[in-house]
C-alpha positions in Angstrom: 108.8 111.8 85.2 106.1 109.2 84.6 105.2 109.0 88.3 104.9 112.9 88.5 102.8 113.0 85.3 100.5 110.2 86.5 100.1 112.0 89.9 99.2 115.2 87.9 96.6 113.2 85.9 95.0 111.9 89.1 94.8 115.5 90.4 93.4 116.8 87.1 90.6 114.2 86.8 89.7 114.6 90.5 89.3 118.3 90.2 87.9 118.6 86.6 85.5 116.9 84.3 87.9 115.6 81.7 86.0 113.9 78.9 88.7 113.2 76.2 92.3 112.3 75.9 92.8 115.6 74.0 91.4 117.6 76.9 93.7 115.7 79.3 96.7 116.3 77.0 96.0 120.0 76.8 95.7 120.4 80.6 98.9 118.4 81.1 100.7 120.7 78.5 99.5 123.7 80.4 101.2 122.3 83.5 104.5 121.8 81.6 104.2 118.2 80.6 105.0 117.6 77.0 103.0 114.5 76.2 101.9 112.7 73.1 98.5 110.9 72.5 100.3 107.6 72.8 101.7 108.6 76.2 98.2 109.7 77.4 96.7 106.4 76.1 99.4 104.4 77.9 98.9 106.3 81.2 95.1 105.8 81.0 95.6 102.1 80.5 98.3 101.7 83.3 96.2 103.8 85.7 93.1 101.8 84.8 91.1 104.9 84.4 87.5 104.4 83.6 84.8 106.6 82.0 81.9 107.5 84.4 78.8 109.6 84.0 79.4 113.1 85.2 76.8 115.4 86.9 76.2 117.0 83.4 75.3 113.5 82.0 78.4 113.4 79.9 81.2 110.9 80.4 84.5 111.8 82.2 87.7 110.0 83.2 87.8 108.7 86.8 90.0 106.5 88.9 88.6 103.0 89.5 87.0 102.6 92.9 89.2 100.4 95.0 86.4 98.0 95.8 86.0 97.4 92.1 89.7 96.6 91.5 91.1 93.1 91.9 94.5 92.0 92.9 96.1 89.3 90.7 96.6 85.8 92.1 100.3 86.2 91.7 100.3 89.4 93.9 97.8 87.9 96.4 100.1 84.9 96.9 103.1 87.2 97.2 101.4 89.1 100.0 100.3 86.0 101.8 103.8 84.6 101.7 105.8 87.7 102.6 103.7 90.0 104.9 104.5 89.4 108.5 102.8 92.4 110.2 100.5 95.4 109.6 100.2 98.5 111.8 99.1 102.1 111.4 99.4 105.5 112.9 96.8 108.0 111.8 97.0 108.1 108.0 100.2 106.0 107.7 100.2 102.2 107.2 103.3 100.2 108.0 103.7 96.8 106.4 106.4 94.4 107.7 107.7 91.7 105.3 110.3 89.0 105.1 113.8 90.4 104.5 114.2 91.5 100.9 110.5 91.3 100.0 109.2 94.8 100.8 109.5 96.1 97.2 107.7 93.1 95.8 104.9 93.4 98.4 104.7 97.2 97.7 104.2 96.4 94.0 101.4 94.1 94.9 99.7 96.7 97.1 100.2 99.3 94.3 98.5 97.0 91.9 95.3 97.3 94.0 94.9 100.7 92.3 93.5 102.4 95.3 92.9 106.1 94.8 93.2 106.8 98.6 97.0 106.1 98.6 99.1 109.2 98.4 102.4 107.2 98.0 104.5 104.5 99.4 108.2 103.8 100.1 109.6 100.3 100.3 112.9 99.4 102.0 114.2 95.9 102.6 111.6 94.6 104.9 109.3 97.5 105.6 106.8 99.5 103.5 105.5 102.9 104.6 102.2 103.8 102.9 100.8 107.4 103.3 97.0 107.4 102.9 94.8 110.4 102.3 92.8 110.0 105.5 92.9 108.0 108.8 89.8 106.2 107.6 91.6 105.2 104.4 94.4 103.8 106.5 91.9 101.6 108.4 90.3 100.5 105.2 93.6 99.4 103.6 94.6 97.4 106.7 91.2 95.7 106.7 91.6 94.9 102.9 95.1 93.5 103.5 94.0 91.4 106.5 91.3 90.0 104.3 93.8 89.0 101.6 96.2 87.5 104.2 93.3 85.5 105.8 92.5 84.0 102.4 95.8 82.2 102.4 
């Protein structure tokens, strides 16, 4: 439920100029999500939404740009220790990890807060990440290689 709601929030703020939590709450309710102000506030915090200036000069919610987000030292180290390979095919990135470490590595990648990730699935030693575009796929691989090279 939370995952679906947060995906809907991403869609709403990308397609509309949402200025307040109340506006976001009303739009979610119209989509069938029964939310409280506390839930909206928590989602905004978890998704690391920011307020940016809109074309009208007012402020609206937006996703953080991936180049502005940082990955924690803990997650950086986890990736360095567990990722064994990276590959891509069009808009799909495949990350190979040590056995049993794919879910932890996927959490680390998710913590990057990239808005160009459609979704990911982690198995035992493989993560499949669906990106919005082929270019986004290349960008993620470059970012991950940079993290791995820092170890």
